[in-house]
N, C-alpha and C positions, 0 to 999 in steps of 0.2 A: 135836807135829805128826808124823804118820806120813808117811814118804817111800816112794813106790812107784816101781818101775822098769818101763818097758816092755821087751820083748825087744830092740827096736831100740836103745834107750839102752844096754843092757848090751853089745850087739854093738859099738856105737861105742867103748866103752872098750877093747875088744880091738883094734879097727882102729887107734885112736889110739896104743895101746901099740906096735903094729907100726911105726908111722910116727914114733916118737921122742917121743911125748907120753904118758908113763906116768901115767895118771889113776887114782887110787884112788877107789872108790865112796864111801868114808867122807869124803873131802875134798869131794866134790860134795854129799853130804848135809849136811855142816856149813855149806856155803854157802847152803843153802835153809832151814836152821832159823832160827827167829826171824822177823824181818821183812826179807827181802832186798830191796834196791833193784832193781826190775825194770821193764822197759818193757813196755807192753801191745801185743799184736798185734790187728788188727781181728777175728781169729777168736776172741779171748778168751783165747788162750794168753799166757803171760808169758815174758820172757827175762831171766834174771839173769846176772850175770857174776862170774867169779872170776879173780884174777890167777894166771898160770902162771909167768911169768918177766918180765924187763925188757921184752920185746918182744911177748909174747902174753897174751891172756886166754882163758878158757874160757867160751863162751856156753852157757847151760843153758836149754833150752826146756821149760817145764812148765805144767801146769794145776792148778787148785785145785778141790777138791770137799769134801764132808762126810767122805770117806774119808781125805783128806790131800792132799799135793802129789805129782803124778805126773810123773816125768821122762820127757819124750817123746823128746828127743834132746840131744846135746851136741856142740859143735864148737869147735875152736880158731880164733882170729882174731887178726890183728895189732892190737895195742893202739891204735895211732895211728888206725885206722879208726873206732873208737868213742869216742874222747876228743875233747872240744871244745877 
């Protein structure tokens, strides 16, 4: 499965690095390979998540097409907000 990045998603990796979240693109891509567990948005986009540390997860907003999975944006979130 091919992983595509939007300009915005690449920009977000830089912004997050400046704010203390050094995100490597290869880690994000690994999280999207295979069959990631993802929640569906009404717009058709999906959100996968990846653990960053004990308190944070990385939310990965992406879409799927015949070309592959396109990463739209990424953002960190507190783990407790998204765990039941």
